[in-house]
C-alpha positions as CSV (number, residue, x, y, z in Angstrom):
1,M,0.0,0.0,0.0
2,T,1.2,3.5,-0.8
3,P,1.0,5.9,2.1
4,R,-1.6,8.7,1.7
5,I,-1.7,12.0,3.6
6,N,-4.5,11.9,6.1
7,L,-3.8,14.5,8.7
8,I,-2.2,17.9,9.0
9,G,-1.3,18.7,12.5
10,L,-0.7,22.0,14.2
11,V,0.8,22.5,17.6
12,T,-0.5,25.6,19.3
13,D,0.3,27.7,22.4
14,D,-3.3,29.1,22.5
15,L,-5.8,26.6,21.3
16,A,-8.8,29.0,21.5
17,A,-7.1,31.6,19.5
18,S,-5.9,29.2,16.9
19,L,-9.4,27.6,16.5
20,A,-11.0,31.1,16.2
21,F,-8.5,32.0,13.5
22,Y,-9.2,28.9,11.4
23,R,-13.0,29.4,11.9
24,R,-12.6,32.8,10.2
25,L,-11.2,30.8,7.3
26,G,-14.3,28.6,7.1
27,I,-13.0,25.5,9.0
28,T,-15.8,23.9,11.0
29,V,-14.7,23.1,14.6
30,P,-17.1,22.6,17.5
31,E,-17.5,25.6,19.7
32,D,-16.6,23.7,22.9
33,A,-13.4,22.3,21.3
34,A,-11.1,24.9,22.9
35,H,-11.3,23.0,26.2
36,E,-9.8,19.8,24.7
37,P,-6.0,19.0,24.5
38,H,-6.5,17.6,21.0
39,V,-9.0,18.8,18.4
40,E,-9.5,17.6,14.8
41,T,-11.9,18.1,12.0
42,E,-12.3,16.5,8.6
43,L,-11.8,18.7,5.6
44,P,-13.5,18.3,2.2
45,G,-11.8,15.4,0.5
46,G,-11.2,13.5,3.7
47,I,-8.0,15.0,5.0
48,R,-8.1,15.8,8.7
49,L,-6.8,19.0,10.3
50,A,-5.7,18.7,13.9
51,W,-4.6,20.9,16.7
52,D,-2.6,19.9,19.8
53,T,-1.6,22.0,22.7
54,V,2.1,22.1,23.6
55,E,1.2,20.3,26.8
56,S,-0.6,17.5,25.0
57,V,2.5,17.0,22.8
58,R,4.7,16.9,25.8
59,A,2.6,14.1,27.2
60,F,4.2,11.7,24.7
61,A,7.3,13.8,23.8
62,P,8.5,15.3,27.1
63,D,11.4,17.2,25.5
64,Y,9.3,18.9,22.8
65,Q,10.1,22.6,22.3
66,P,8.2,24.7,19.7
67,T,10.3,26.3,17.1
68,T,11.2,29.9,17.6
69,E,12.8,30.2,14.2
70,G,9.7,30.9,12.1
71,A,6.9,28.8,10.6
72,R,7.4,25.1,9.7
73,I,4.1,24.8,7.9
74,S,2.1,26.8,5.4
75,L,-1.6,26.3,4.6
76,A,-3.1,27.8,1.5
77,F,-6.8,28.7,1.3
78,L,-8.5,29.1,-2.0
79,C,-10.9,32.1,-2.1
80,D,-13.7,32.6,-4.6
81,S,-12.3,35.8,-6.1
82,P,-9.4,38.2,-5.9
83,K,-11.7,40.6,-4.1
84,E,-12.3,37.9,-1.4
85,V,-8.5,37.6,-0.9
86,D,-8.2,41.3,-0.3
87,A,-11.2,41.4,2.0
88,L,-10.2,38.4,4.0
89,Y,-6.7,39.6,4.4
90,R,-8.0,43.0,5.7
91,E,-10.4,41.2,8.1
92,L,-7.7,39.0,9.6
93,V,-5.2,41.8,10.0
94,A,-7.9,44.0,11.6
95,A,-8.5,41.2,14.0
96,G,-4.9,41.4,15.1
97,H,-3.2,38.7,13.0
98,P,0.1,39.7,11.6
99,G,0.1,40.4,7.9
100,E,3.1,38.7,6.3
101,K,2.6,40.0,2.7
102,E,-0.3,42.2,1.5
103,P,-2.4,41.0,-1.4
104,W,-0.6,41.2,-4.8
105,D,-1.1,39.9,-8.3
106,A,1.3,37.0,-8.5
107,Y,3.1,36.3,-11.7
108,W,1.7,32.7,-11.7
109,G,-1.8,34.0,-12.3
110,Q,-3.2,34.3,-8.7
111,R,-4.2,37.1,-6.4
112,Y,-2.2,36.1,-3.3
113,A,-1.7,37.3,0.3
114,M,0.0,35.9,3.4
115,V,-0.9,36.2,7.1
116,R,0.3,34.5,10.3
117,D,-1.9,32.4,12.5
118,P,-1.7,32.8,16.3
119,D,1.3,30.5,16.5
120,G,3.3,32.1,13.6
121,N,2.4,29.6,10.9
122,S,2.1,31.1,7.4
123,V,-1.4,31.0,6.0
124,D,-1.7,31.9,2.3
125,L,-4.9,33.2,0.8
126,F,-5.3,33.0,-3.0
127,A,-7.7,33.2,-5.9
128,W,-7.2,32.5,-9.6
129,Q,-7.2,35.6,-11.7
130,H,-9.6,35.3,-14.6
């Protein structure tokens, strides 16, 4: 059998803030999930997205230390239009999330922007230019 990706995992310092950020991007997560040490949801297509607190990771990897050298993962969210990229970027930055790169027309034919989630991971927003 060939291995297939099934789960993307994020380790977070603040589970409630991370879940709120991803809810703004349309990810469905139960409202009471912020009180759990591990949360996951199934995305369209069957891949799961999961969050673990630093403490829950240390339960099985006691020496775990989150990176302080920048993001190790990037997630890209397809938007319906270039205008949605711009609006969503402004909404996230206005909510206090650091903008990494303001929306621009990328040479590969997409409207593109980059923000950081509450744990410093890069989150890309894009839409195809028509």
